C-alpha positions as CSV (number, residue, x, y, z in Angstrom):
1,M,-49.1,-132.7,-75.5
2,K,-49.6,-131.1,-72.1
3,N,-51.9,-128.1,-71.5
4,L,-50.0,-124.9,-70.7
5,Y,-51.2,-121.4,-69.7
6,L,-48.8,-118.4,-69.7
7,I,-49.0,-115.6,-67.1
8,G,-47.9,-112.3,-68.6
9,G,-48.2,-111.1,-72.2
10,G,-45.2,-108.8,-72.8
11,G,-41.9,-109.1,-74.6
12,H,-40.6,-111.9,-72.4
13,C,-43.7,-113.9,-73.2
14,K,-42.8,-113.8,-76.9
15,S,-39.4,-115.3,-76.2
16,C,-41.0,-118.0,-74.0
17,I,-43.5,-118.9,-76.7
18,D,-40.7,-119.4,-79.2
19,V,-39.0,-121.8,-76.8
20,I,-42.2,-123.7,-76.0
21,E,-43.2,-124.1,-79.7
22,Q,-39.7,-125.6,-80.4
23,M,-40.2,-128.1,-77.5
24,A,-43.4,-129.7,-78.9
25,E,-44.2,-130.9,-75.4
26,Y,-46.8,-128.3,-74.4
27,Q,-49.8,-126.8,-76.2
28,I,-50.4,-123.2,-75.2
29,L,-54.1,-122.7,-74.4
30,G,-54.1,-119.1,-73.4
31,I,-52.4,-116.2,-71.7
32,F,-53.3,-114.2,-68.6
33,D,-52.5,-110.5,-68.7
34,I,-54.0,-107.1,-67.8
35,E,-57.7,-106.5,-68.3
36,N,-57.2,-104.0,-71.2
37,N,-55.5,-106.8,-73.2
38,I,-58.1,-109.5,-72.9
39,G,-59.1,-110.6,-76.4
40,K,-55.8,-109.5,-78.0
41,D,-53.2,-112.1,-78.9
42,V,-49.4,-112.6,-78.5
43,L,-47.9,-114.4,-81.5
44,G,-51.3,-116.0,-82.2
45,Y,-52.1,-117.0,-78.6
46,E,-55.2,-115.3,-77.1
47,I,-55.1,-113.3,-73.8
48,I,-58.0,-115.0,-72.1
49,G,-58.1,-113.3,-68.7
50,T,-56.4,-111.6,-65.8
51,D,-54.4,-113.0,-62.8
52,S,-57.6,-113.0,-60.8
53,E,-59.1,-115.6,-63.1
54,I,-56.2,-118.1,-63.0
55,S,-57.9,-120.2,-60.3
56,E,-60.7,-121.1,-62.7
57,Y,-58.1,-123.0,-64.8
58,I,-56.4,-125.0,-62.0
59,K,-56.7,-128.7,-62.9
60,D,-54.3,-131.6,-62.5
61,D,-53.5,-131.7,-66.2
62,N,-53.0,-127.9,-66.6
63,Y,-49.5,-126.4,-66.3
64,F,-48.6,-122.8,-65.9
65,L,-45.5,-120.7,-66.7
66,I,-44.8,-117.1,-65.5
67,T,-43.8,-115.2,-68.6
68,I,-43.3,-111.8,-67.0
69,G,-39.7,-110.6,-67.2
70,Q,-37.7,-109.5,-64.3
71,I,-35.1,-106.7,-64.1
72,K,-35.4,-104.4,-61.1
73,D,-38.2,-106.1,-59.1
74,P,-38.8,-109.8,-58.7
75,S,-41.9,-109.4,-56.6
76,P,-44.5,-109.8,-59.4
77,R,-43.0,-113.2,-60.4
78,V,-42.6,-114.2,-56.7
79,K,-46.2,-113.3,-55.9
80,L,-47.5,-115.3,-58.9
81,F,-45.3,-118.3,-58.0
82,N,-46.7,-118.3,-54.5
83,L,-50.1,-119.2,-56.0
84,N,-48.8,-122.8,-55.8
85,L,-49.9,-123.7,-59.3
86,N,-48.7,-126.7,-61.3
87,F,-45.6,-125.0,-62.8
88,A,-43.9,-126.3,-65.9
89,T,-40.2,-126.5,-66.2
90,I,-39.2,-125.4,-69.7
91,I,-35.9,-126.2,-71.4
92,S,-35.3,-125.2,-75.0
93,P,-34.3,-128.1,-77.3
94,R,-31.5,-125.7,-78.4
95,A,-30.1,-125.5,-74.8
96,Y,-27.9,-128.0,-73.1
97,V,-28.6,-129.0,-69.5
98,S,-26.4,-131.7,-68.1
99,K,-28.1,-134.8,-66.7
100,H,-26.0,-134.0,-63.6
101,A,-27.6,-130.5,-63.1
102,S,-31.0,-129.6,-61.7
103,V,-33.6,-127.0,-62.8
104,G,-36.4,-126.1,-60.4
105,A,-40.1,-125.9,-61.2
106,G,-41.3,-122.8,-63.0
107,S,-37.9,-122.1,-64.5
108,I,-37.1,-121.6,-68.2
109,V,-33.8,-122.3,-69.9
110,M,-33.8,-120.3,-73.1
111,H,-32.2,-121.0,-76.5
112,D,-28.5,-121.7,-76.6
113,A,-28.0,-121.6,-72.8
114,L,-25.7,-124.1,-71.2
115,V,-26.2,-125.5,-67.7
116,N,-23.2,-127.7,-66.8
117,A,-22.7,-130.7,-64.5
118,G,-23.4,-130.1,-60.8
119,A,-25.1,-126.8,-61.4
120,T,-28.4,-126.0,-59.5
121,I,-31.0,-123.7,-60.8
122,G,-33.7,-122.7,-58.3
123,L,-37.5,-122.3,-58.7
124,N,-39.0,-119.7,-61.0
125,C,-35.8,-118.7,-62.7
126,I,-35.0,-117.3,-66.1
127,I,-31.8,-118.5,-67.7
128,N,-31.8,-116.4,-70.8
129,S,-30.5,-117.0,-74.3
130,K,-26.8,-117.9,-74.5
131,A,-26.2,-117.8,-70.7
132,L,-23.6,-120.2,-69.3
133,I,-24.0,-121.7,-65.8
134,E,-20.8,-123.6,-65.2
135,H,-20.2,-126.6,-63.0
136,D,-21.3,-126.5,-59.4
137,A,-22.8,-123.0,-59.6
138,V,-25.9,-122.4,-57.6
139,V,-28.6,-120.0,-58.8
140,G,-31.2,-119.2,-56.1
141,D,-35.0,-119.1,-56.5
142,H,-36.6,-116.3,-58.5
143,C,-33.4,-115.2,-60.3
144,H,-33.0,-113.8,-63.8
145,I,-29.7,-114.6,-65.5
146,S,-29.7,-112.4,-68.6
147,T,-28.5,-113.0,-72.1
148,A,-24.9,-114.1,-72.7
149,C,-23.9,-114.1,-69.0
150,V,-21.1,-116.3,-67.8
151,I,-21.5,-117.7,-64.3
152,N,-18.3,-119.6,-63.7
153,G,-17.8,-122.7,-61.6
154,N,-18.7,-122.7,-57.9
155,C,-20.4,-119.3,-58.0
156,S,-23.4,-118.7,-55.8
157,I,-26.2,-116.3,-56.6
158,G,-28.7,-115.5,-53.9
159,E,-32.5,-115.6,-54.5
160,K,-34.4,-112.8,-56.2
161,T,-31.3,-111.5,-58.0
162,F,-31.0,-110.0,-61.5
163,I,-27.7,-110.5,-63.4
164,G,-27.4,-108.1,-66.5
165,S,-26.5,-109.2,-70.0
166,N,-22.9,-110.0,-70.8
167,T,-21.8,-110.1,-67.1
168,T,-19.1,-112.5,-66.1
169,L,-18.6,-113.9,-62.6
170,K,-15.2,-115.3,-61.8
171,N,-15.0,-118.8,-60.2
172,G,-16.3,-119.0,-56.7
173,N,-17.9,-115.5,-56.6
174,E,-21.0,-115.0,-54.4
175,V,-23.8,-112.6,-55.2
176,V,-26.1,-111.9,-52.2
177,A,-29.8,-112.2,-52.4
178,N,-31.9,-109.4,-53.8
179,S,-29.0,-108.0,-55.9
180,I,-29.1,-106.2,-59.2
181,V,-25.9,-106.7,-61.1
182,S,-25.4,-104.2,-64.0
183,Y,-24.8,-105.2,-67.6
184,G,-21.5,-106.1,-69.2
185,R,-19.4,-106.3,-66.0
186,T,-16.7,-108.7,-65.0
187,Y,-16.5,-109.6,-61.3
188,E,-13.2,-111.0,-60.2
């Protein structure tokens, strides 16, 4: 199994751990979080240091995943991604990603998500549980597509965008970069 370190120990980290454990491809060796949490654990995995200590763990055979969630501000995830670490791409065994789709480094596709043929997921994205990314849709870098979203065919989502839970984008819609799309909306 490959060595994996997680960056961020909050609620999103718990969801990521569950996906990673189901994969049986990576062994989680520790979590980086805020100083006050060092020595605590998240679902049995120890918080071993802060972001400033990540460089001590950079080795060719060590992988990293940013497990900080993203709603209003993608900058913490973007800043960490710019450290140019060896980022894992995590795909739940309960998700379906077409062999004709692509998922960028540092991204996670959570349980029961579906990424269809011709879809492109950028770098450092969260495709949350039960999200549907339909054919030929493009999700830019550093985006969070929330639970149960439906991104229909040929949609384009600009980088650093958050799409709220249960949102539906009609075929061919474009969402500009740095947007926050509220929960439960349908965009025609």
